[in-house]
VMD Tcl script that draws the C-alpha trace (Angstrom):
set ca {
  {0.05 0.04 -0.01}
  {1.50 3.26 -1.11}
  {1.74 5.94 1.60}
  {2.95 9.65 1.47}
  {2.66 11.29 5.03}
  {3.55 14.94 5.24}
  {4.43 16.49 8.75}
  {5.83 19.58 10.24}
  {3.33 22.20 9.22}
  {2.52 24.83 11.94}
  {1.82 28.31 12.69}
  {4.95 30.36 12.42}
  {5.59 34.20 12.58}
  {6.66 36.02 9.18}
  {10.59 35.67 8.94}
  {10.57 32.28 10.94}
  {11.44 28.57 9.80}
  {9.72 25.44 9.35}
  {10.98 21.86 8.20}
  {8.41 19.60 6.29}
  {9.01 16.09 6.25}
  {7.13 13.55 3.83}
  {7.72 9.76 4.85}
  {7.05 7.59 1.88}
  {6.17 3.47 1.81}
  {5.01 1.06 -0.65}
  {6.85 1.81 -3.77}
  {10.78 2.04 -4.41}
  {11.35 5.70 -3.11}
  {14.97 6.01 -4.45}
  {13.61 5.55 -8.04}
  {11.03 8.35 -7.91}
  {11.45 11.99 -8.24}
  {9.79 13.86 -5.57}
  {7.99 17.22 -5.66}
  {6.31 19.52 -3.01}
  {3.50 21.33 -4.09}
  {1.04 23.78 -2.31}
  {-2.22 25.18 -2.33}
  {-3.39 28.42 -0.81}
  {-7.10 29.11 -0.25}
  {-9.04 30.06 -3.40}
  {-5.91 29.18 -5.64}
  {-4.68 26.45 -7.87}
  {-2.09 24.02 -6.47}
  {1.19 25.14 -7.75}
  {4.59 23.50 -7.89}
  {7.07 24.50 -5.11}
  {10.30 22.51 -5.42}
  {11.24 19.34 -6.95}
  {14.06 16.99 -6.38}
  {15.56 13.96 -8.92}
  {15.51 10.41 -7.60}
  {19.13 10.64 -6.83}
  {18.96 13.87 -5.27}
  {21.65 15.44 -7.46}
  {19.21 17.83 -9.15}
  {16.74 20.24 -7.58}
  {14.31 23.07 -9.11}
  {12.40 25.64 -7.37}
  {9.46 28.26 -8.14}
  {10.73 31.63 -8.42}
  {8.78 32.68 -5.50}
  {10.72 30.46 -3.06}
  {14.36 30.42 -4.48}
  {16.75 31.34 -1.79}
  {14.44 30.90 0.85}
  {13.42 27.10 0.56}
  {15.54 23.97 0.26}
  {14.61 20.46 -0.77}
  {16.37 17.24 0.09}
  {15.98 13.55 0.58}
  {17.24 10.81 2.32}
  {16.71 7.56 0.32}
  {17.85 5.43 3.17}
  {14.92 6.73 5.24}
  {12.49 7.15 2.46}
  {12.10 10.47 3.41}
  {11.75 13.98 1.46}
  {12.20 17.31 3.23}
  {11.51 20.91 2.53}
  {13.49 23.54 4.73}
  {11.60 26.83 4.55}
  {13.33 29.82 5.79}
  {12.41 33.48 5.67}
  {8.68 32.61 5.81}
  {6.15 35.08 4.29}
  {2.39 35.26 4.84}
  {1.95 34.52 1.37}
  {3.47 30.96 1.65}
  {0.48 30.30 3.82}
  {-1.26 27.05 2.07}
  {-1.21 23.26 2.54}
  {1.80 21.82 1.58}
  {1.78 18.37 -0.48}
  {4.16 16.06 -1.48}
  {4.39 14.01 -4.83}
  {6.27 11.03 -6.06}
  {6.62 10.46 -9.64}
  {8.03 7.68 -11.64}
  {7.33 6.89 -15.10}
  {3.76 7.09 -15.55}
  {3.16 6.72 -11.72}
  {2.27 9.56 -9.55}
  {1.31 9.31 -5.64}
  {0.05 12.11 -3.59}
  {0.00 12.79 0.09}
  {-2.67 14.50 2.12}
  {-1.16 17.66 2.89}
  {0.33 19.55 5.94}
  {-1.07 23.09 6.68}
  {1.39 25.97 7.18}
  {0.20 29.37 8.36}
  {2.42 32.22 8.32}
  {0.99 34.89 10.40}
  {1.80 37.52 13.25}
}
mol new
graphics top color blue
foreach p $ca { graphics top sphere $p radius 0.5 }
foreach p [lrange $ca 0 end-1] q [lrange $ca 1 end] { graphics top cylinder $p $q radius 0.2 }
display resetview
């Protein structure tokens, strides 16, 4: 059974930091590229960051470049999103997605709220 479980979302003040985790099981994690997406209320889901299966290649949305870092630990079947210098506009539900060939798997999301 495939599972992607996000954690680490919280309420944080502007300028603060959070580290999201996404624990995977039920598929060959090290063979899948991983992405983080987010969806704010009333907006479409958008790609935040991606990382290749090996971890050697990453990509980021312009809005988070220099503030967010995606990483993965294939030994732990986990992908991370380190978020620094958070802004109110980063408020959203954050989802991880696994992509391998024609297969895609999604987690259920974790809420990040940036507010004073």
